[in-house]
C-alpha positions as CSV (number, residue, x, y, z in Angstrom):
1,T,0.1,0.4,0.3
2,G,2.6,2.2,-0.2
3,S,3.9,4.4,2.7
4,H,0.0,4.2,4.4
5,P,-2.6,1.5,5.1
6,A,-5.3,1.9,2.2
7,V,-7.9,1.4,4.9
8,L,-9.2,4.4,7.9
9,G,-12.1,2.3,10.6
10,S,-14.3,5.0,12.1
11,D,-17.1,4.4,14.3
12,F,-20.4,6.9,14.5
13,H,-20.3,6.1,18.5
14,Y,-17.4,8.7,18.1
15,Y,-19.7,11.5,17.1
16,L,-22.9,10.7,19.0
17,E,-21.5,9.5,22.4
18,K,-18.1,11.2,23.4
19,N,-17.6,15.2,23.4
20,A,-16.7,17.7,20.8
21,T,-13.5,18.0,20.7
22,E,-13.4,14.0,20.3
23,R,-15.9,14.3,17.4
24,N,-13.8,16.6,15.6
25,Y,-10.5,14.8,16.0
26,H,-12.4,12.3,14.3
27,R,-14.5,13.9,11.3
28,E,-10.4,15.5,10.6
29,A,-8.9,12.5,10.8
30,V,-11.8,10.6,8.1
31,K,-11.3,14.0,6.1
32,W,-7.9,14.0,5.9
33,A,-7.7,9.6,5.3
34,F,-10.2,10.6,2.2
35,Q,-8.2,13.1,1.0
36,Q,-5.5,10.5,0.8
37,G,-6.8,8.1,-0.6
38,Y,-8.1,5.4,2.1
39,V,-11.6,3.7,1.6
40,I,-13.7,5.0,5.0
41,T,-15.5,2.1,6.9
42,Y,-18.0,2.4,9.8
43,D,-19.3,0.5,12.3
44,W,-21.6,1.5,14.7
45,H,-21.3,0.4,18.1
46,V,-24.9,2.0,18.8
47,S,-26.2,2.2,22.8
48,A,-29.0,0.5,23.5
49,R,-32.4,2.8,23.8
50,G,-32.3,4.5,27.2
51,T,-28.3,3.1,28.0
52,S,-25.4,4.4,27.3
53,S,-23.7,1.0,26.5
54,Y,-24.6,-1.3,23.6
55,R,-23.4,-4.4,25.5
56,C,-25.8,-6.5,26.6
57,T,-26.2,-6.7,30.1
58,G,-28.3,-3.8,31.2
59,S,-29.9,-3.9,27.8
60,P,-34.0,-3.8,27.2
61,A,-35.0,-6.9,26.9
62,D,-36.4,-7.3,23.3
63,L,-34.9,-4.2,21.8
64,A,-33.5,-5.7,18.7
65,R,-36.8,-7.6,18.0
66,N,-39.0,-5.2,18.7
67,I,-37.1,-3.1,16.1
68,A,-36.8,-5.9,13.6
69,N,-40.4,-6.8,14.0
70,G,-42.5,-3.4,14.7
71,N,-42.9,-0.5,17.0
72,A,-43.2,-2.1,20.6
73,N,-42.5,0.7,22.9
74,G,-41.8,2.6,20.5
75,D,-38.2,1.1,20.2
76,R,-38.5,1.7,15.9
77,D,-38.9,5.1,16.3
78,W,-36.2,5.2,18.9
79,F,-33.8,3.5,16.6
80,L,-34.4,5.5,13.4
81,G,-34.2,8.3,15.1
82,E,-30.5,7.1,15.9
83,L,-30.6,6.2,12.6
84,D,-31.2,9.9,11.3
85,K,-28.4,11.2,13.1
86,V,-26.2,9.0,11.7
87,I,-27.3,10.0,8.1
88,N,-27.2,13.8,8.8
89,I,-23.2,12.8,9.9
90,I,-22.8,11.2,6.4
91,N,-24.9,13.7,4.5
92,T,-23.1,17.4,6.2
93,E,-20.4,16.3,8.4
94,L,-18.6,13.7,5.9
95,V,-18.4,16.5,3.2
96,V,-14.9,17.6,1.9
97,G,-15.2,20.2,-0.6
98,Q,-18.4,19.3,-2.7
99,D,-17.5,15.4,-2.0
100,T,-19.9,13.4,0.2
101,I,-17.4,10.7,1.4
102,P,-18.1,7.7,0.7
103,I,-17.6,5.3,3.5
104,V,-18.8,1.7,3.8
105,F,-20.8,0.7,6.7
106,R,-20.6,-1.9,9.1
107,P,-24.4,-2.0,11.0
108,F,-24.9,-4.5,13.4
109,H,-21.1,-6.6,13.1
110,E,-21.0,-9.6,15.5
111,M,-24.1,-10.7,15.3
112,N,-23.1,-14.1,16.0
113,G,-21.4,-12.9,19.2
114,N,-22.8,-12.9,22.4
115,W,-22.1,-9.6,23.7
116,F,-23.8,-7.2,21.6
117,W,-28.0,-5.7,21.9
118,W,-28.3,-6.6,18.7
119,G,-26.4,-9.8,18.6
120,A,-26.7,-13.4,19.5
121,C,-27.3,-13.0,23.3
122,A,-30.7,-10.7,21.9
123,G,-32.1,-14.2,21.2
124,L,-33.3,-13.3,17.9
125,S,-33.4,-15.4,15.1
126,A,-31.9,-15.1,11.7
127,T,-35.4,-14.2,10.6
128,E,-35.3,-11.4,13.0
129,Y,-31.5,-10.0,12.4
130,K,-31.7,-10.1,8.7
131,L,-35.0,-7.9,8.5
132,L,-33.1,-5.7,11.5
133,Y,-30.2,-5.4,9.2
134,Q,-32.4,-4.8,6.1
135,L,-34.3,-2.2,7.7
136,S,-31.4,-0.2,8.4
137,V,-29.7,-0.5,5.0
138,D,-33.1,1.1,3.2
139,Y,-33.7,3.7,5.9
140,V,-29.5,4.2,5.0
141,K,-30.0,4.5,1.2
142,A,-32.9,6.0,0.9
143,R,-31.3,9.3,2.6
144,T,-28.1,9.0,1.7
145,R,-26.3,8.0,-1.9
146,S,-22.4,7.3,-0.5
147,V,-22.9,4.2,1.6
148,L,-22.1,0.8,1.0
149,F,-22.9,-2.0,3.0
150,C,-20.9,-4.6,4.4
151,W,-22.4,-7.2,6.4
152,S,-20.0,-8.3,9.2
153,P,-19.9,-11.6,11.1
154,N,-17.6,-12.2,13.6
155,S,-15.3,-15.3,13.1
156,S,-16.3,-18.9,13.0
157,F,-19.8,-18.3,11.3
158,T,-22.5,-19.3,9.0
159,S,-24.7,-17.6,6.4
160,S,-27.4,-18.1,8.1
161,H,-27.9,-14.8,9.5
162,Y,-26.7,-13.4,5.7
163,P,-28.9,-10.3,4.8
164,G,-29.2,-10.5,1.3
165,D,-26.9,-9.7,-2.1
166,E,-29.8,-6.4,-2.7
167,Y,-29.0,-5.3,0.9
168,V,-25.1,-6.3,1.0
169,D,-22.3,-4.5,-1.0
170,R,-19.3,-6.4,0.8
171,V,-18.0,-9.2,3.4
172,G,-15.6,-8.8,6.1
173,V,-15.1,-11.3,9.2
174,D,-14.2,-9.3,12.1
């Protein structure tokens, strides 16, 4: 790759749940990397509703299931509001000159691990996980044009949770 790596990974968590100084640091690093020709990736350690944790422990029961299957307890509305914040970052902050920085987004990564509220500990069926992922992709694609999507299970996985070719542009294993 020459003198620099070819990929820079960031996390929307740094923009949404950190102070302004940290947010600016990550935004400027991404802009610099884009100007150097890097591929920019984002995952999102989205904290569960009403918490400051993306871990299973302490997250509301059935949050991922409620989002995937409808709007029980207003969970889908809450999640779409969080996605709106991410979309706003993509469309207004990840811009250099007149170019919106293209990114590879890895939503709900490591779903087969037992640590995230959208993961195996949530008890989601493969069908429900796919609905959650597909909802997110459809929602983002309708509101921005600079995002590719990466399905990113933890190592040692099967394709049972694969959301489908129309929802996945890249596959990467954590």
